[in-house]
LOFI-302226 format. One record per residue (C-alpha): residue number from 1; x, y, z; chain. Coordinates in steps of 0.05 Angstrom, whole numbers. Example, Ala and Ser with C-alpha at 12.3 -4.5 7.8 and 13.67 -1.06 7.14 Angstrom:
# residues 2
{resi:1 px:246 py:-90 pz:156 chain:A}
{resi:2 px:273 py:-21 pz:143 chain:A}
//
This chain:
# residues 255
{resi:1 px:-2373 py:-1919 pz:-567 chain:A}
{resi:2 px:-2355 py:-1932 pz:-495 chain:A}
{resi:3 px:-2376 py:-1897 pz:-431 chain:A}
{resi:4 px:-2324 py:-1885 pz:-376 chain:A}
{resi:5 px:-2343 py:-1867 pz:-305 chain:A}
{resi:6 px:-2294 py:-1826 pz:-264 chain:A}
{resi:7 px:-2288 py:-1812 pz:-190 chain:A}
{resi:8 px:-2250 py:-1748 pz:-173 chain:A}
{resi:9 px:-2226 py:-1707 pz:-115 chain:A}
{resi:10 px:-2207 py:-1633 pz:-120 chain:A}
{resi:11 px:-2189 py:-1572 pz:-80 chain:A}
{resi:12 px:-2236 py:-1520 pz:-109 chain:A}
{resi:13 px:-2198 py:-1459 pz:-84 chain:A}
{resi:14 px:-2167 py:-1439 pz:-150 chain:A}
{resi:15 px:-2226 py:-1455 pz:-195 chain:A}
{resi:16 px:-2290 py:-1423 pz:-219 chain:A}
{resi:17 px:-2330 py:-1484 pz:-201 chain:A}
{resi:18 px:-2345 py:-1548 pz:-239 chain:A}
{resi:19 px:-2382 py:-1523 pz:-300 chain:A}
{resi:20 px:-2346 py:-1495 pz:-361 chain:A}
{resi:21 px:-2350 py:-1419 pz:-363 chain:A}
{resi:22 px:-2327 py:-1365 pz:-412 chain:A}
{resi:23 px:-2277 py:-1338 pz:-360 chain:A}
{resi:24 px:-2238 py:-1375 pz:-308 chain:A}
{resi:25 px:-2211 py:-1446 pz:-303 chain:A}
{resi:26 px:-2262 py:-1500 pz:-284 chain:A}
{resi:27 px:-2257 py:-1573 pz:-265 chain:A}
{resi:28 px:-2300 py:-1595 pz:-324 chain:A}
{resi:29 px:-2261 py:-1552 pz:-372 chain:A}
{resi:30 px:-2194 py:-1579 pz:-350 chain:A}
{resi:31 px:-2219 py:-1651 pz:-354 chain:A}
{resi:32 px:-2244 py:-1640 pz:-425 chain:A}
{resi:33 px:-2178 py:-1607 pz:-445 chain:A}
{resi:34 px:-2139 py:-1666 pz:-416 chain:A}
{resi:35 px:-2183 py:-1716 pz:-452 chain:A}
{resi:36 px:-2171 py:-1681 pz:-518 chain:A}
{resi:37 px:-2096 py:-1685 pz:-506 chain:A}
{resi:38 px:-2102 py:-1759 pz:-491 chain:A}
{resi:39 px:-2152 py:-1782 pz:-544 chain:A}
{resi:40 px:-2155 py:-1727 pz:-596 chain:A}
{resi:41 px:-2231 py:-1726 pz:-587 chain:A}
{resi:42 px:-2274 py:-1667 pz:-567 chain:A}
{resi:43 px:-2307 py:-1700 pz:-507 chain:A}
{resi:44 px:-2362 py:-1672 pz:-463 chain:A}
{resi:45 px:-2355 py:-1693 pz:-390 chain:A}
{resi:46 px:-2419 py:-1696 pz:-348 chain:A}
{resi:47 px:-2413 py:-1687 pz:-273 chain:A}
{resi:48 px:-2459 py:-1710 pz:-217 chain:A}
{resi:49 px:-2458 py:-1642 pz:-183 chain:A}
{resi:50 px:-2443 py:-1572 pz:-207 chain:A}
{resi:51 px:-2401 py:-1548 pz:-149 chain:A}
{resi:52 px:-2392 py:-1473 pz:-142 chain:A}
{resi:53 px:-2328 py:-1433 pz:-147 chain:A}
{resi:54 px:-2285 py:-1449 pz:-86 chain:A}
{resi:55 px:-2323 py:-1512 pz:-66 chain:A}
{resi:56 px:-2283 py:-1576 pz:-55 chain:A}
{resi:57 px:-2299 py:-1649 pz:-71 chain:A}
{resi:58 px:-2280 py:-1712 pz:-35 chain:A}
{resi:59 px:-2321 py:-1753 pz:-84 chain:A}
{resi:60 px:-2346 py:-1723 pz:-149 chain:A}
{resi:61 px:-2371 py:-1771 pz:-203 chain:A}
{resi:62 px:-2367 py:-1756 pz:-277 chain:A}
{resi:63 px:-2375 py:-1795 pz:-342 chain:A}
{resi:64 px:-2358 py:-1788 pz:-415 chain:A}
{resi:65 px:-2365 py:-1825 pz:-481 chain:A}
{resi:66 px:-2305 py:-1842 pz:-523 chain:A}
{resi:67 px:-2283 py:-1884 pz:-582 chain:A}
{resi:68 px:-2215 py:-1894 pz:-549 chain:A}
{resi:69 px:-2194 py:-1965 pz:-532 chain:A}
{resi:70 px:-2153 py:-1944 pz:-471 chain:A}
{resi:71 px:-2167 py:-1986 pz:-409 chain:A}
{resi:72 px:-2195 py:-1949 pz:-348 chain:A}
{resi:73 px:-2129 py:-1953 pz:-310 chain:A}
{resi:74 px:-2094 py:-1919 pz:-369 chain:A}
{resi:75 px:-2145 py:-1862 pz:-365 chain:A}
{resi:76 px:-2129 py:-1852 pz:-291 chain:A}
{resi:77 px:-2054 py:-1847 pz:-304 chain:A}
{resi:78 px:-2061 py:-1804 pz:-367 chain:A}
{resi:79 px:-2112 py:-1756 pz:-338 chain:A}
{resi:80 px:-2072 py:-1745 pz:-274 chain:A}
{resi:81 px:-2011 py:-1732 pz:-317 chain:A}
{resi:82 px:-2049 py:-1676 pz:-353 chain:A}
{resi:83 px:-2087 py:-1645 pz:-295 chain:A}
{resi:84 px:-2063 py:-1596 pz:-242 chain:A}
{resi:85 px:-2042 py:-1630 pz:-176 chain:A}
{resi:86 px:-2103 py:-1603 pz:-140 chain:A}
{resi:87 px:-2149 py:-1645 pz:-184 chain:A}
{resi:88 px:-2141 py:-1721 pz:-181 chain:A}
{resi:89 px:-2177 py:-1778 pz:-214 chain:A}
{resi:90 px:-2179 py:-1833 pz:-161 chain:A}
{resi:91 px:-2219 py:-1885 pz:-200 chain:A}
{resi:92 px:-2242 py:-1900 pz:-271 chain:A}
{resi:93 px:-2286 py:-1957 pz:-296 chain:A}
{resi:94 px:-2326 py:-1974 pz:-358 chain:A}
{resi:95 px:-2401 py:-1967 pz:-346 chain:A}
{resi:96 px:-2466 py:-1977 pz:-384 chain:A}
{resi:97 px:-2477 py:-1927 pz:-441 chain:A}
{resi:98 px:-2540 py:-1898 pz:-410 chain:A}
{resi:99 px:-2508 py:-1883 pz:-342 chain:A}
{resi:100 px:-2519 py:-1811 pz:-321 chain:A}
{resi:101 px:-2478 py:-1785 pz:-261 chain:A}
{resi:102 px:-2531 py:-1735 pz:-239 chain:A}
{resi:103 px:-2598 py:-1767 pz:-255 chain:A}
{resi:104 px:-2579 py:-1837 pz:-233 chain:A}
{resi:105 px:-2555 py:-1813 pz:-164 chain:A}
{resi:106 px:-2603 py:-1832 pz:-108 chain:A}
{resi:107 px:-2575 py:-1779 pz:-60 chain:A}
{resi:108 px:-2515 py:-1734 pz:-46 chain:A}
{resi:109 px:-2482 py:-1712 pz:18 chain:A}
{resi:110 px:-2449 py:-1644 pz:28 chain:A}
{resi:111 px:-2411 py:-1625 pz:91 chain:A}
{resi:112 px:-2396 py:-1556 pz:115 chain:A}
{resi:113 px:-2339 py:-1541 pz:164 chain:A}
{resi:114 px:-2340 py:-1484 pz:214 chain:A}
{resi:115 px:-2287 py:-1467 pz:266 chain:A}
{resi:116 px:-2283 py:-1414 pz:319 chain:A}
{resi:117 px:-2236 py:-1357 pz:303 chain:A}
{resi:118 px:-2174 py:-1354 pz:346 chain:A}
{resi:119 px:-2100 py:-1373 pz:351 chain:A}
{resi:120 px:-2111 py:-1443 pz:323 chain:A}
{resi:121 px:-2084 py:-1462 pz:255 chain:A}
{resi:122 px:-2073 py:-1423 pz:191 chain:A}
{resi:123 px:-2082 py:-1488 pz:152 chain:A}
{resi:124 px:-2157 py:-1491 pz:167 chain:A}
{resi:125 px:-2172 py:-1422 pz:137 chain:A}
{resi:126 px:-2172 py:-1449 pz:67 chain:A}
{resi:127 px:-2223 py:-1503 pz:82 chain:A}
{resi:128 px:-2271 py:-1475 pz:133 chain:A}
{resi:129 px:-2311 py:-1414 pz:156 chain:A}
{resi:130 px:-2282 py:-1377 pz:216 chain:A}
{resi:131 px:-2336 py:-1354 pz:265 chain:A}
{resi:132 px:-2316 py:-1303 pz:318 chain:A}
{resi:133 px:-2361 py:-1330 pz:372 chain:A}
{resi:134 px:-2383 py:-1395 pz:404 chain:A}
{resi:135 px:-2443 py:-1429 pz:371 chain:A}
{resi:136 px:-2496 py:-1469 pz:409 chain:A}
{resi:137 px:-2507 py:-1533 pz:369 chain:A}
{resi:138 px:-2572 py:-1550 pz:406 chain:A}
{resi:139 px:-2615 py:-1496 pz:372 chain:A}
{resi:140 px:-2580 py:-1509 pz:306 chain:A}
{resi:141 px:-2599 py:-1582 pz:307 chain:A}
{resi:142 px:-2670 py:-1567 pz:329 chain:A}
{resi:143 px:-2679 py:-1515 pz:274 chain:A}
{resi:144 px:-2649 py:-1563 pz:223 chain:A}
{resi:145 px:-2702 py:-1614 pz:241 chain:A}
{resi:146 px:-2756 py:-1572 pz:208 chain:A}
{resi:147 px:-2719 py:-1580 pz:141 chain:A}
{resi:148 px:-2722 py:-1656 pz:140 chain:A}
{resi:149 px:-2769 py:-1684 pz:87 chain:A}
{resi:150 px:-2797 py:-1659 pz:21 chain:A}
{resi:151 px:-2805 py:-1583 pz:18 chain:A}
{resi:152 px:-2802 py:-1524 pz:-29 chain:A}
{resi:153 px:-2733 py:-1496 pz:-12 chain:A}
{resi:154 px:-2741 py:-1429 pz:-49 chain:A}
{resi:155 px:-2718 py:-1392 pz:13 chain:A}
{resi:156 px:-2650 py:-1425 pz:6 chain:A}
{resi:157 px:-2644 py:-1418 pz:-69 chain:A}
{resi:158 px:-2594 py:-1370 pz:-99 chain:A}
{resi:159 px:-2612 py:-1322 pz:-156 chain:A}
{resi:160 px:-2592 py:-1349 pz:-223 chain:A}
{resi:161 px:-2611 py:-1421 pz:-205 chain:A}
{resi:162 px:-2631 py:-1458 pz:-268 chain:A}
{resi:163 px:-2673 py:-1512 pz:-234 chain:A}
{resi:164 px:-2744 py:-1517 pz:-261 chain:A}
{resi:165 px:-2774 py:-1530 pz:-193 chain:A}
{resi:166 px:-2753 py:-1517 pz:-121 chain:A}
{resi:167 px:-2778 py:-1580 pz:-87 chain:A}
{resi:168 px:-2724 py:-1625 pz:-57 chain:A}
{resi:169 px:-2722 py:-1679 pz:-4 chain:A}
{resi:170 px:-2672 py:-1674 pz:53 chain:A}
{resi:171 px:-2661 py:-1742 pz:84 chain:A}
{resi:172 px:-2617 py:-1721 pz:142 chain:A}
{resi:173 px:-2579 py:-1662 pz:173 chain:A}
{resi:174 px:-2526 py:-1679 pz:223 chain:A}
{resi:175 px:-2492 py:-1624 pz:264 chain:A}
{resi:176 px:-2430 py:-1650 pz:300 chain:A}
{resi:177 px:-2387 py:-1612 pz:348 chain:A}
{resi:178 px:-2315 py:-1637 pz:352 chain:A}
{resi:179 px:-2259 py:-1614 pz:400 chain:A}
{resi:180 px:-2205 py:-1626 pz:348 chain:A}
{resi:181 px:-2193 py:-1645 pz:276 chain:A}
{resi:182 px:-2141 py:-1686 pz:240 chain:A}
{resi:183 px:-2110 py:-1655 pz:178 chain:A}
{resi:184 px:-2054 py:-1682 pz:134 chain:A}
{resi:185 px:-2032 py:-1728 pz:191 chain:A}
{resi:186 px:-2032 py:-1674 pz:245 chain:A}
{resi:187 px:-2081 py:-1666 pz:301 chain:A}
{resi:188 px:-2105 py:-1595 pz:314 chain:A}
{resi:189 px:-2140 py:-1578 pz:379 chain:A}
{resi:190 px:-2191 py:-1533 pz:346 chain:A}
{resi:191 px:-2266 py:-1533 pz:362 chain:A}
{resi:192 px:-2300 py:-1554 pz:298 chain:A}
{resi:193 px:-2373 py:-1557 pz:277 chain:A}
{resi:194 px:-2391 py:-1600 pz:217 chain:A}
{resi:195 px:-2458 py:-1594 pz:183 chain:A}
{resi:196 px:-2473 py:-1654 pz:139 chain:A}
{resi:197 px:-2535 py:-1653 pz:94 chain:A}
{resi:198 px:-2560 py:-1712 pz:53 chain:A}
{resi:199 px:-2614 py:-1700 pz:1 chain:A}
{resi:200 px:-2639 py:-1727 pz:-65 chain:A}
{resi:201 px:-2614 py:-1663 pz:-100 chain:A}
{resi:202 px:-2596 py:-1591 pz:-84 chain:A}
{resi:203 px:-2612 py:-1521 pz:-110 chain:A}
{resi:204 px:-2557 py:-1471 pz:-125 chain:A}
{resi:205 px:-2523 py:-1448 pz:-60 chain:A}
{resi:206 px:-2574 py:-1488 pz:-21 chain:A}
{resi:207 px:-2525 py:-1519 pz:28 chain:A}
{resi:208 px:-2487 py:-1454 pz:38 chain:A}
{resi:209 px:-2551 py:-1416 pz:50 chain:A}
{resi:210 px:-2575 py:-1468 pz:100 chain:A}
{resi:211 px:-2508 py:-1466 pz:136 chain:A}
{resi:212 px:-2509 py:-1390 pz:140 chain:A}
{resi:213 px:-2580 py:-1392 pz:168 chain:A}
{resi:214 px:-2563 py:-1446 pz:219 chain:A}
{resi:215 px:-2506 py:-1402 pz:245 chain:A}
{resi:216 px:-2558 py:-1350 pz:264 chain:A}
{resi:217 px:-2593 py:-1403 pz:306 chain:A}
{resi:218 px:-2526 py:-1423 pz:336 chain:A}
{resi:219 px:-2516 py:-1351 pz:357 chain:A}
{resi:220 px:-2585 py:-1354 pz:388 chain:A}
{resi:221 px:-2608 py:-1294 pz:347 chain:A}
{resi:222 px:-2670 py:-1336 pz:328 chain:A}
{resi:223 px:-2711 py:-1389 pz:364 chain:A}
{resi:224 px:-2712 py:-1457 pz:328 chain:A}
{resi:225 px:-2786 py:-1453 pz:311 chain:A}
{resi:226 px:-2770 py:-1392 pz:267 chain:A}
{resi:227 px:-2743 py:-1441 pz:216 chain:A}
{resi:228 px:-2815 py:-1463 pz:201 chain:A}
{resi:229 px:-2833 py:-1392 pz:183 chain:A}
{resi:230 px:-2771 py:-1382 pz:140 chain:A}
{resi:231 px:-2785 py:-1447 pz:101 chain:A}
{resi:232 px:-2859 py:-1432 pz:92 chain:A}
{resi:233 px:-2845 py:-1361 pz:67 chain:A}
{resi:234 px:-2805 py:-1385 pz:6 chain:A}
{resi:235 px:-2770 py:-1317 pz:12 chain:A}
{resi:236 px:-2694 py:-1317 pz:7 chain:A}
{resi:237 px:-2692 py:-1251 pz:44 chain:A}
{resi:238 px:-2716 py:-1283 pz:109 chain:A}
{resi:239 px:-2661 py:-1335 pz:111 chain:A}
{resi:240 px:-2589 py:-1322 pz:133 chain:A}
{resi:241 px:-2527 py:-1301 pz:95 chain:A}
{resi:242 px:-2493 py:-1347 pz:45 chain:A}
{resi:243 px:-2436 py:-1383 pz:79 chain:A}
{resi:244 px:-2368 py:-1377 pz:44 chain:A}
{resi:245 px:-2353 py:-1429 pz:-9 chain:A}
{resi:246 px:-2287 py:-1451 pz:22 chain:A}
{resi:247 px:-2320 py:-1490 pz:79 chain:A}
{resi:248 px:-2363 py:-1534 pz:33 chain:A}
{resi:249 px:-2345 py:-1605 pz:11 chain:A}
{resi:250 px:-2382 py:-1651 pz:-36 chain:A}
{resi:251 px:-2372 py:-1712 pz:8 chain:A}
{resi:252 px:-2408 py:-1771 pz:-24 chain:A}
{resi:253 px:-2454 py:-1790 pz:-81 chain:A}
{resi:254 px:-2495 py:-1854 pz:-76 chain:A}
{resi:255 px:-2525 py:-1895 pz:-133 chain:A}
//
């Protein structure tokens, strides 16, 4: 039995997330279906992150065991030939049999994209959250500073989260304001805010809930020190709204 490690990219717009579900197409489900077509084996694919419905991935890592003798480059070609065009395998390699994409990861980075609503570009609507007012990044960054380190992040945990504990370690939060963005080779003069969060692991909707809360600080509805109270409360009701899935990207997984 061999273990194959995959690196994937996908546009999550048309999918019900990573994990197989009873209803709706998922990334994991389509990968397993493609592998059955290729190998004739009922293979379980394990992913590094269970991205939600509508969330995108610039670098998702997955692995599966197989008795097939296909070389990794054959799996890349065969999988891409049996997957929709908005899911691409960009690398495949044989790895050790005990490799686990999720548990072996040292940290993950998610980035969230926000742009100010206006006559800018229809092409950004699919991949970002439109905010109808200007945000002040200073209070957002100051408030985000209170989240760095090891904490109980219950206040940013969605209902239905299956994690056994709520303690996570955030290594960094970077909030960057950009005057423009490059997309498919074109430069759009659109004011963009990117929130990038690196942590050892994440709770369900944790990044989206943090992003939604930081927007409240950007609107100056809350003073930055309020973040300490929200975090200490462990009460989801005190944090902000859940940001839309379409602006979230799984950016990088490190091992």
